[in-house]
C-alpha positions in Angstrom: 21.6 -1.0 93.6 25.1 -0.1 92.5 27.0 -2.6 90.3 30.5 -2.7 89.1 31.4 -4.8 86.1 34.9 -6.2 86.3 37.4 -7.4 88.9 41.0 -8.2 87.9 41.2 -10.8 90.7 38.5 -13.0 89.2 39.1 -15.9 86.9 37.0 -16.0 83.7 34.4 -18.4 85.1 34.2 -16.4 88.4 33.7 -13.2 86.4 30.9 -15.0 84.5 29.3 -16.2 87.7 29.6 -12.8 89.3 27.9 -11.0 86.4 25.1 -13.6 86.2 24.4 -13.5 89.9 24.6 -9.8 90.2 22.1 -9.4 87.3 19.7 -11.9 89.0 19.9 -10.0 92.3 19.0 -6.8 90.5 15.6 -8.2 89.9 15.2 -10.9 92.6 15.7 -11.0 96.3 17.1 -14.5 96.4 19.3 -16.5 94.1 21.4 -19.7 94.3 24.9 -20.5 92.8 25.8 -24.1 92.4 29.6 -24.3 91.9 31.8 -27.4 92.2 34.1 -27.5 95.3 37.3 -25.6 94.7 36.1 -23.3 91.9 35.9 -20.2 93.9 32.4 -19.9 95.5 33.8 -17.8 98.3 35.5 -15.4 96.0 32.4 -15.1 93.9 30.2 -14.5 97.0 32.5 -11.8 98.2 32.5 -10.0 94.8 28.7 -10.2 94.5 28.3 -8.9 98.1 30.6 -6.0 97.2 28.3 -5.0 94.4 25.1 -5.0 96.3 23.8 -2.3 98.6 23.2 1.4 98.8 26.3 3.5 98.1 28.0 4.4 101.3 26.4 1.8 103.6 27.3 -1.7 102.3 26.0 -3.8 105.2 26.9 -7.4 104.4 26.3 -10.7 106.2 27.9 -14.0 105.5 26.9 -17.2 107.2 29.2 -20.3 107.3 29.2 -23.6 109.2 32.4 -23.1 111.3 34.7 -20.4 112.7 37.5 -21.8 110.6 35.4 -20.9 107.6 34.8 -17.4 109.1 38.6 -17.0 109.0 39.0 -18.3 105.5 36.1 -16.3 104.1 37.2 -13.0 105.6 40.7 -13.6 104.3 39.4 -14.3 100.8 37.0 -11.4 100.9 39.7 -8.9 102.0 41.9 -10.2 99.2 39.0 -9.8 96.8 37.4 -6.5 97.9 40.3 -4.8 99.7 40.3 -3.6 103.3 38.4 -0.4 102.6 35.5 -2.1 100.8 35.4 -4.9 103.4 35.0 -2.3 106.1 34.6 -3.1 109.8 34.5 -6.9 110.4 32.4 -8.5 113.2 32.6 -12.2 113.8 29.7 -13.7 115.7 30.1 -16.8 117.9 27.4 -18.0 120.4 29.5 -20.5 122.3 31.7 -18.7 124.9 34.2 -21.7 125.3 34.7 -21.9 121.5 34.8 -18.2 121.3 37.6 -18.0 123.8 39.6 -20.8 122.1 39.3 -19.1 118.6 39.3 -15.4 119.4 43.1 -15.1 119.1 43.0 -17.1 115.8 40.5 -14.7 114.3 42.2 -11.6 115.6 45.6 -12.9 114.4 44.3 -12.7 110.9 42.3 -9.4 111.2 43.7 -7.1 114.0 40.6 -4.9 114.2 38.0 -7.7 113.9 35.6 -7.7 116.8 34.5 -11.1 118.0 31.2 -11.1 119.9 28.6 -13.5 121.3 26.1 -11.0 122.8 23.1 -9.7 120.8 23.0 -6.3 122.4 26.7 -5.7 121.7 26.4 -7.0 118.2 23.6 -4.5 117.5 25.6 -1.6 119.0 28.8 -2.5 117.1 26.9 -2.7 113.8 25.8 1.0 114.0 28.0 3.7 112.5 29.1 4.9 109.0 30.9 3.0 106.3 30.9 -0.6 105.1 30.2 -3.4 107.6 30.8 -7.1 107.2 29.3 -9.5 109.7 30.5 -13.1 109.6 28.3 -15.5 111.5 28.4 -19.2 112.1 25.1 -21.1 111.6 25.2 -22.0 115.3 25.2 -18.3 116.1 22.1 -17.4 114.1 20.0 -17.0 117.3 22.4 -14.2 118.5 21.9 -12.5 115.2 18.2 -12.9 115.2 18.0 -11.5 118.8 20.1 -8.5 117.7 17.6 -7.6 115.0 14.4 -8.5 117.0 15.3 -7.0 120.4 18.0 -4.4 119.8 17.1 -2.9 116.4 20.1 -4.1 114.4 19.7 -3.0 110.7 19.0 -5.8 108.2 21.9 -6.6 105.9 21.9 -5.4 102.3 22.8 -8.9 101.3 23.1 -12.2 103.2 25.6 -14.7 101.6 24.6 -18.2 102.8 27.6 -20.4 102.3 27.3 -24.2 102.2 23.6 -23.6 101.8 22.8 -27.3 101.6 23.2 -27.3 105.4 19.9 -25.4 105.7 17.8 -28.0 103.9 16.1 -30.8 105.7 13.3 -31.0 108.3 11.1 -27.9 108.8 12.1 -26.2 112.0 15.8 -27.0 111.5 17.7 -24.2 113.5 20.2 -23.6 110.7 17.3 -22.8 108.3 16.4 -19.7 110.2 18.6 -17.6 107.9 16.1 -18.3 105.1 13.2 -16.6 106.7 12.7 -12.8 106.8 10.6 -12.9 109.9 13.5 -14.4 111.8 16.6 -12.8 110.2 15.9 -10.0 107.8 18.0 -9.3 104.7 17.2 -7.3 101.6 18.8 -10.0 99.4 20.1 -13.5 99.8 22.8 -15.4 97.8 22.9 -19.1 98.5 26.2 -20.9 97.7 26.7 -24.6 97.5 28.5 -27.3 95.5 26.0 -30.0 96.5 22.4 -28.8 96.4 20.2 -30.8 98.6 17.0 -31.7 96.7 14.5 -33.5 98.9 11.3 -35.4 98.1 8.4 -35.5 100.5 5.6 -33.5 101.9 6.1 -29.8 101.2 4.9 -29.0 104.7 7.5 -31.3 106.3 10.8 -30.7 104.5 12.9 -27.8 103.2 14.3 -28.6 99.8 16.7 -26.4 97.7 14.3 -26.9 94.9 12.0 -24.4 96.7 12.6 -21.1 94.9 10.5 -19.2 97.5 13.3 -19.9 100.0 16.5 -20.3 97.8 15.5 -18.5 94.6 16.3 -19.8 91.2 19.8 -21.1 90.2 21.5 -18.1 88.8 24.7 -19.8 87.9 25.8 -23.4 87.7 29.3 -24.9 87.3 29.2 -28.7 87.6 32.1 -31.0 88.6 32.3 -32.4 85.0 32.4 -28.9 83.5 35.0 -27.7 86.0 37.2 -30.7 85.2 36.8 -30.1 81.5 37.8 -26.5 81.9 40.9 -27.5 83.9 39.6 -25.9 87.1 39.7 -29.1 89.0 41.7 -32.3 88.9 40.2 -35.4 87.4 39.7 -38.3 89.8 39.9 -42.0 90.1 38.4 -44.5 92.6 41.0 -46.9 94.0 39.7 -49.9 95.9 42.6 -51.5 97.8 41.5 -55.0 98.9 43.0 -56.8 101.9 42.0 -59.8 104.0 41.8 -59.7 107.8 43.9 -62.8 107.9 46.9 -60.7 106.7 46.7 -58.7 109.9 46.6 -61.8 112.0 49.6 -63.2 110.2 51.6 -60.1 111.0 50.8 -59.9 114.7 49.7 -62.2 117.6 45.9 -62.3 118.1 44.3 -61.3 121.3 40.6 -61.9 120.9 39.4 -59.5 118.3 42.4 -57.2 118.9 46.0 -57.2 117.9 48.8 -56.3 120.3 51.4 -53.7 119.4 53.6 -53.3 122.4 51.4 -52.0 125.1 48.7 -50.9 122.7 46.1 -52.9 120.9 43.8 -52.4 117.9 41.0 -54.1 116.1 42.2 -56.5 113.3 39.8 -54.7 110.9 41.6 -51.3 111.5 45.0 -52.8 110.9 43.8 -54.4 107.7 42.5 -51.0 106.6 45.8 -49.4 107.4 47.7 -52.1 105.4 45.5 -51.5 102.4 45.8 -47.7 102.6 49.6 -47.8 102.9 50.1 -50.2 100.0 47.8 -48.2 97.8 49.6 -45.0 98.7 52.9 -46.6 97.7 51.4 -48.0 94.4 49.8 -44.8 93.3 52.4 -42.3 94.5 50.1 -40.6 97.0 51.8 -37.9 99.2 49.0 -36.0 101.1 45.8 -37.8 102.3 42.8 -37.0 104.4 41.0 -40.0 105.9 37.3 -40.0 107.0 36.1 -42.2 109.9 32.9 -43.1 111.6 33.9 -41.6 114.9 36.5 -39.3 116.4 37.9 -42.2 118.4 38.5 -44.3 115.2 40.2 -41.3 113.5 42.5 -40.8 116.5 43.5 -44.5 116.8 44.0 -44.7 113.0 46.4 -41.8 113.1 48.2 -42.8 116.3 48.9 -46.4 115.2 49.5 -45.9 111.5 53.3 -45.8 112.0 53.1 -49.3 113.6 51.3 -50.6 110.5 53.9 -48.9 108.3 56.7 -50.7 110.2 55.0 -54.1 109.7 55.1 -53.9 105.9 58.1 -54.7 103.8 59.9 -51.6 102.3 58.7 -52.4 98.8 55.0 -52.3 100.0 55.0 -49.1 101.9 55.7 -45.3 101.4 59.2 -44.3 102.3 58.0 -42.3 105.4 54.7 -41.6 107.0 53.5 -38.8 109.2 50.0 -39.0 110.7 47.8 -36.9 113.0 44.1 -36.3 113.6 41.8 -33.4 114.0 38.5 -33.0 115.7 35.8 -30.4 116.5 37.0 -29.5 120.0 40.4 -28.4 118.9 41.2 -24.7 118.7 41.6 -23.1 115.3 45.4 -22.8 115.9 45.7 -26.5 116.8 43.7 -27.6 113.7 45.7 -25.3 111.4 48.9 -26.7 112.8 47.7 -30.2 111.8 46.6 -29.1 108.3 49.8 -27.2 107.7 51.5 -30.7 107.6 49.5 -31.4 104.4 50.7 -28.2 102.8 54.3 -28.7 103.9 57.3 -29.9 101.9 58.7 -33.4 101.7 58.1 -36.6 99.7 56.8 -38.8 102.5 53.2 -39.7 103.1 51.2 -37.3 105.3 47.8 -38.5 106.6 45.4 -36.4 108.6 42.4 -38.3 109.9 39.1 -37.0 111.1 35.4 -37.9 111.4 33.4 -35.1 109.7 35.4 -32.0 110.5 37.2 -31.7 107.2 34.2 -31.9 104.8 34.2 -28.1 104.2 36.6 -25.2 104.3 39.8 -27.2 103.6 41.6 -25.5 100.7 44.9 -27.3 100.4 45.7 -28.1 96.8 48.6 -30.4 97.9 46.0 -32.9 99.1 45.9 -35.6 96.4 43.8 -38.3 98.1 40.9 -38.8 100.4 40.1 -42.2 101.9 36.6 -43.3 103.1 37.0 -45.7 106.0 33.3 -45.3 107.0 30.3 -44.7 104.7 29.5 -41.1 104.0 26.3 -39.7 102.6 26.1 -38.4 99.0 26.7 -34.8 99.9 29.4 -35.5 102.5 31.2 -37.8 100.0 31.2 -35.1 97.3 32.4 -32.4 99.8 35.2 -34.7 101.0 36.2 -35.5 97.4 36.5 -31.8 96.7 39.3 -31.6 99.2 41.6 -33.6 96.8 40.4 -32.1 93.5 41.9 -28.6 94.0 44.8 -27.7 91.8 48.1 -26.2 92.8 49.1 -25.3 89.3 46.5 -25.5 86.5 49.3 -26.1 84.0 50.4 -29.3 85.8 48.1 -32.4 85.5 46.7 -34.0 88.7 44.5 -36.9 89.4 42.8 -37.0 92.7 42.5 -40.4 94.3 39.3 -41.4 96.1 40.3 -44.5 98.1 37.7 -47.0 99.5 39.4 -49.9 101.2 37.7 -53.3 101.3 38.5 -55.9 103.9 37.6 -59.5 103.0 37.2 -62.2 105.5 39.6 -65.2 105.4 38.9 -67.4 102.4 36.2 -65.0 101.1 36.1 -65.1 97.3 36.6 -61.5 95.8 34.0 -62.0 93.1 31.3 -63.3 95.4 32.1 -60.5 97.9 30.8 -58.0 95.3 27.3 -58.7 96.4 28.0 -58.4 100.1 28.3 -55.5 102.4 32.1 -55.5 102.0 31.8 -53.6 98.7 28.8 -51.5 99.9 30.9 -48.4 100.5 32.4 -48.7 97.0 29.0 -48.6 95.3 27.8 -45.8 97.6 30.8 -43.7 96.6 30.3 -44.3 92.9 26.6 -43.4 93.3 27.6 -40.2 95.0 30.1 -39.2 92.3 27.6 -40.0 89.5 24.9 -37.8 91.2 27.2 -34.8 90.8 29.3 -35.6 87.7 27.1 -35.7 84.6 29.9 -37.2 82.5 30.2 -40.2 84.8 26.4 -40.4 85.0 26.1 -40.5 81.2 28.8 -43.2 81.0 27.1 -45.3 83.6 23.7 -44.9 82.0 25.1 -45.8 78.6 26.6 -48.9 80.1 23.3 -49.7 81.8 21.5 -49.4 78.4 24.0 -51.8 76.9 23.1 -54.5 79.4 19.7 -54.8 77.7 21.3 -56.1 74.6 21.5 -60.0 74.5 25.0 -61.2 74.2 26.6 -57.9 75.4 30.1 -58.6 76.5 29.8 -57.6 80.2 33.4 -56.8 80.5 33.0 -54.0 78.0 29.8 -52.5 79.5 31.9 -49.7 81.0 33.8 -49.1 77.8 36.9 -50.6 79.4 38.3 -51.1 76.0 39.9 -54.5 76.6 38.1 -57.4 78.2 39.3 -57.9 81.7 40.5 -54.3 82.1 38.6 -51.8 84.3 37.9 -48.2 83.1 40.6 -45.7 83.8 38.7 -44.1 86.7 38.3 -47.3 88.7 41.0 -49.7 89.9 41.2 -52.6 92.3 44.5 -53.3 94.0 46.0 -55.6 96.6 44.8 -58.9 95.1 45.4 -60.8 91.8 42.5 -60.3 89.4 40.5 -63.6 89.3 39.1 -64.7 85.9 36.1 -62.6 84.9 36.5 -60.3 88.0 36.8 -57.2 85.9 33.6 -58.1 84.1 31.8 -58.8 87.3 32.8 -55.6 89.0 32.0 -53.6 85.9 28.5 -54.9 85.8 28.0 -54.6 89.5 29.3 -51.0 89.4 26.8 -50.1 86.7 23.8 -51.9 88.3 24.4 -50.4 91.8 25.2 -46.9 90.6 22.2 -46.4 88.3 18.5 -47.0 88.3 17.0 -49.7 86.1 15.3 -47.3 83.8 18.0 -46.8 81.2 18.2 -50.6 80.8 14.4 -50.8 80.4 14.4 -48.0 77.9 17.0 -49.8 75.8 15.0 -53.0 76.1 11.8 -51.2 75.0 13.7 -49.7 72.0 14.9 -53.2 71.0 11.4 -54.6 71.3 10.0 -51.9 69.1 12.6 -52.4 66.4 11.9 -56.1 66.3 8.1 -56.0 66.6 7.2 -52.6 65.2 5.4 -51.3 68.3 5.4 -51.4 72.1 2.3 -53.4 72.5 4.1 -55.7 74.9 2.2 -58.6 76.5 2.2 -58.4 80.3 3.9 -61.7 80.5 6.8 -60.8 78.2 10.3 -61.2 79.6 13.3 -60.1 77.6 16.1 -62.5 76.7 18.2 -60.7 79.4 15.6 -61.4 82.0 13.8 -58.0 82.2 10.1 -58.0 83.0 9.4 -55.6 80.2 5.7 -56.3 79.8 4.9 -55.6 83.4 7.0 -52.4 83.4 5.2 -51.1 80.2 1.8 -51.8 81.8 2.9 -50.1 85.0 4.1 -47.0 83.1 0.8 -46.8 81.2 -1.1 -47.0 84.5 1.1 -44.2 85.9 0.5 -42.1 82.8 -3.3 -42.5 83.1 -3.1 -41.5 86.8 -1.0 -38.4 85.9 2.0 -39.6 87.9 4.7 -39.4 85.3 6.9 -36.3 85.0 7.3 -34.5 81.6 10.9 -35.8 81.4 9.8 -39.4 82.0 7.1 -39.1 79.3 9.5 -37.6 76.8 12.1 -40.3 77.4 9.6 -43.1 76.8 8.0 -41.4 73.8 11.5 -41.3 72.2 11.5 -45.1 72.1 8.0 -45.3 70.7 5.7 -45.5 73.7 2.0 -45.1 72.9 0.2 -44.3 76.1 -3.4 -44.9 75.1 -2.9 -48.1 73.1 -2.8 -51.6 74.5 -2.0 -54.8 72.6 -5.8 -55.5 72.0 -9.2 -55.2 73.6 -8.4 -58.5 75.4 -5.2 -57.0 77.0 -7.2 -54.0 78.2 -9.9 -56.3 79.6 -7.2 -58.4 81.4 -5.6 -55.2 82.8 -9.0 -54.0 84.2 -9.8 -57.4 85.5 -6.6 -57.5 87.5 -7.3 -54.0 88.9 -10.8 -55.1 89.9 -9.4 -58.2 91.6 -6.8 -56.1 93.5 -9.6 -53.8 94.8 -12.3 -56.4 95.6 -10.4 -59.7 96.1 -12.3 -61.6 93.3 -13.1 -61.5 89.6 -16.9 -61.8 89.7 -17.6 -58.5 88.0 -21.3 -57.2 88.2 -22.8 -56.5 84.8 -23.3 -52.8 85.5 -19.7 -52.3 86.8 -17.9 -49.4 85.0 -14.3 -48.4 85.6 -13.9 -44.6 86.0 -10.5 -43.0 86.1 -10.5 -39.3 85.4 -12.2 -38.8 82.1 -11.9 -42.4 81.1 -14.7 -44.9 81.4 -14.5 -48.6 80.7 -17.7 -50.8 80.9 -15.9 -53.9 82.4 -19.1 -55.6 83.5 -20.6 -55.4 80.0 -17.3 -56.4 78.4 -17.3 -59.6 80.5 -20.9 -60.3 79.7 -20.2 -60.0 76.0 -17.4 -62.4 76.2 -19.6 -64.9 78.0 -22.2 -64.6 75.3 -19.6 -65.2 72.6 -18.3 -68.2 74.5 -21.8 -69.7 74.9 -22.3 -69.3 71.2 -19.0 -71.1 70.5 -17.6 -68.1 68.7 -14.4 -67.5 70.7 -11.0 -68.9 69.9 -9.3 -71.6 71.9 -6.2 -69.3 72.5 -8.4 -66.5 73.9 -10.2 -69.0 76.2 -6.8 -70.3 77.4 -5.6 -66.7 78.0 -8.7 -65.8 80.0 -8.6 -69.1 81.9 -5.1 -68.2 83.0 -6.5 -65.0 84.4 -9.3 -66.8 86.3 -12.0 -65.4 84.1 -15.5 -66.4 85.3 -17.5 -68.0 82.4 -20.7 -68.7 84.3 -21.4 -66.4 87.2 -24.2 -68.6 88.7 -22.0 -71.7 88.6 -19.1 -69.7 90.0 -21.2 -68.4 92.9 -22.3 -72.0 93.7 -18.7 -73.3 93.6 -17.5 -70.4 95.7 -20.3 -71.2 98.3 -19.2 -74.8 98.4 -15.6 -73.8 98.9 -16.6 -71.4 101.7 -18.5 -74.3 103.4 -15.5 -76.6 103.2 -13.4 -73.8 104.7 -15.9 -73.3 107.5 -15.9 -77.1 108.2 -12.1 -77.2 108.2 -11.8 -74.4 110.8 -14.9 -75.2 113.0 -15.5 -78.9 112.6 -19.2 -78.6 111.6 -21.4 -76.7 109.2 -23.9 -75.2 111.6 -23.1 -71.7 110.2 -24.5 -68.7 112.1 -26.9 -66.7 110.0 -24.8 -63.5 110.5 -21.5 -65.2 109.4 -19.6 -63.2 106.7 -16.3 -64.2 105.1 -14.4 -62.0 102.6 -17.5 -59.9 102.2 -19.6 -63.0 101.3 -22.8 -63.5 103.4 -22.3 -67.3 103.9 -24.6 -67.6 106.9 -27.5 -65.9 105.0 -26.9 -68.3 102.0 -27.1 -71.3 104.3 -30.4 -70.0 105.9 -31.8 -69.5 102.4 -31.0 -73.0 101.3 -32.6 -74.4 104.5 -35.7 -72.4 103.9 -36.0 -73.3 100.2 -34.3 -76.7 99.6 -36.7 -77.2 96.6 -34.8 -74.7 94.6 -31.7 -76.9 94.5 -30.9 -79.5 91.8 -30.5 -83.1 92.8 -26.8 -82.7 92.1 -26.5 -79.7 94.4 -28.4 -81.5 97.2 -26.0 -84.5 96.8 -23.0 -82.2 96.9 -24.2 -80.5 100.1 -24.9 -83.9 101.7 -21.3 -85.1 100.9 -19.7 -82.1 102.7 -21.9 -82.5 105.8 -24.4 -79.8 105.2 -26.8 -79.3 108.2 -30.4 -79.0 106.9 -32.0 -78.5 110.3 -29.9 -76.6 112.8 -32.3 -77.1 115.7 -32.4 -80.9 115.2 -28.6 -80.9 114.8 -28.1 -79.1 118.2 -30.7 -81.5 119.9 -28.8 -84.5 118.6 -25.5 -83.0 119.9 -26.9 -82.6 123.4 -28.6 -86.0 123.5 -25.3 -87.6 122.3 -23.4 -85.8 125.0 -25.8 -86.9 127.7 -25.7 -90.5 126.5 -21.9 -90.5 126.4 -21.8 -89.1 130.0 -24.1 -91.9 131.3 -22.2 -94.6 129.5 -19.0 -93.4 131.1 -20.3 -92.6 134.6 -23.3 -94.8 135.0 -25.6 -91.9 136.1 -26.9 -88.6 135.0 -25.8 -86.4 137.9 -23.9 -84.2 135.6 -21.7 -81.5 137.3 -22.8 -77.9 136.7 -19.4 -77.0 135.1 -19.2 -80.0 132.8 -18.5 -78.9 129.2 -18.2 -80.7 125.9 -16.0 -78.7 123.5 -16.5 -80.2 120.1 -17.9 -79.9 117.6 -19.9 -77.2 119.4 -19.2 -76.0 122.9 -22.2 -77.2 125.0 -23.1 -77.5 128.7 -25.3 -80.7 129.1 -26.4 -79.9 132.7 -27.7 -76.4 131.7 -29.4 -77.9 128.6 -31.2 -80.5 130.7 -32.5 -77.7 132.9 -33.9 -75.9 129.8 -35.6 -79.2 128.8 -37.3 -79.3 132.2 -38.5 -75.7 131.8 -39.8 -76.5 128.3 -41.6 -79.6 129.6 -43.4 -77.7 132.4 -44.6 -75.1 129.8 -45.8 -77.8 127.5 -43.2 -76.9 124.8 -41.2 -80.1 124.8 -42.3 -82.4 122.0 -43.5 -85.8 123.3 -41.0 -87.9 121.3 -38.1 -85.8 122.8 -39.7 -86.3 126.3 -39.7 -90.0 125.7 -36.1 -89.9 124.4 -34.9 -88.3 127.7 -36.9 -90.7 129.8 -35.4 -93.6 127.9 -32.0 -92.4 129.0 -33.1 -92.5 132.6 -33.6 -88.8 133.1 -36.1 -88.1 135.8 -38.3 -85.0 135.4 -39.2 -83.3 138.7 -42.8 -83.8 140.0 -43.3 -86.8 137.7 
């Protein structure tokens, strides 16, 4: 591989990235660069691609999401490498309609660019001497794969995979085909992204950018925070303009859920959002804004009707002038560029370009100073969108990008109570997304979360706002007067929704250790701030024993004094194992020979329980220990417990069935209740007088056969009393307490009489009722 060492067109950080990635690719076939939006990934990718390959051939491939990015990438690479090093350029597009719409746009930039959508033609064009650069959209990868597999197209020396997070996700995702040599061959791969997509889950079911076999190691990383610190990107602020839907209704007549504007109509919610956006733009001096919506239709209506909303506001609440348009995926490249040129154009008025998800990538217009989220975006999409406003026109001039998230309150809705509703949901989602890619903000939020563990912490200062009632400089709420304590409430809510609870629990554990000397925290312990610290400590120790904590988690907890193999006492360990036993078996009646086995650990729980019972019987156990074990449902006498459990089971059977004629095979919660009943009936002499009395009081049936004879006799007697005869219908049924058929039973009695098996006293009992036996 041939390497050069310096390019005058690169900024220092780009030169550093190029050197690091080129060095990695001298030893590895795959490597990833993670660079914040707007820091020059495309330029770095072009320079690295220019350094890789055999002298004289230089076959390069770059894969991007859209044809607009094909145009931008080729422009950047030609600027970086020069026309001779770039060589012949082939743009691949698989969609004929799209191809026709964009072909002129591509050729307008590069007169000798060949734009193709046919695999055979692509393979034919790629042959020949000199450098070759193939630019392909992700959607066109099947054409490229076919050119290699069916028509012998030579693999590229390097494949530059831009916006590589687009390839992560479910296995089988079409855009991921560029990762696999058996689909699209390349000698080396360079993956570029600002937002690496790291996924949890079954390794056979998902593709994650943490998989180095597909993406290689991270050869260079430039985070958002570092880029801001180096002055490569603008700093940012989150602006939350609040408006009530009632304001929209006050400005216009209401027609159902829509508001009339001449011959047009719009939802009240949209007008409220427009009012909020326009006021905030005026207040913060915003000139160029991109808005993001949930659908193309919403984006179109927002742009088309924004001037109506502008006209409704007083001059002191709106920008001086407003120009609005929208873009969508079906526009030609020329149409879209015409709309985006408005953002780069001169003038002091507000320019708004609305879209659904088209402008997440490939928009490099430093004049954009704000993005506005009018529909929730995922973490990666939110960061990509934010990057549109963080680009700098002139690094010597300060700029603060605005991330606007409007909130529409219902009439009479209190702003502070709304913090816990879905109204503020997009705000918290946006802050979480920013924190996931900005380590400075993440540290600030985690520090604030730790401070919440301290009793008496002034909540308003948890975000280091400086002055109580004042929000941090990166967050502002406009459009409404600040109610008392609102700044404190939104600060705490921001911290709690944008971070996990672990920093707060770590801080609470550290405070406990300082006060008590160790972390032997009782399971029932709750901190003064309401954290269930005891339960969390027990949970962590369990996870540690099971090997389910990461090294990073172990290290963090050990820094606050965690001892993994020590519990508060033998009693705490016993209680823990008793609870685990109860979870698994549904009771606490531990057999004496029961031993807990987890990995290399063994705990003789049955023997431990037996030893405690012996100590209790000898009167050598403290009252506090007895009280603690009683609270856990400890069984002091297994035989007595078994009897009481049996009585409780009998009562439950009676409650549900109305009798205690328990079938011998009856089992409930694993207990053989029917077999126990049969045993008692067979050996009543084994019972104490108190136990016999207890069974009598709950209606225990000592003789099941006699009980069933009595039920039938009573049913027959009742029938005769009611009807005056014993001509019982064949389908006559008595449902309770047992379901019986008296007519069928009498038939069985006749059969038994004929065979001499009916006892004389029962024969007489039936005769006394007036039952006539045949042949008698």
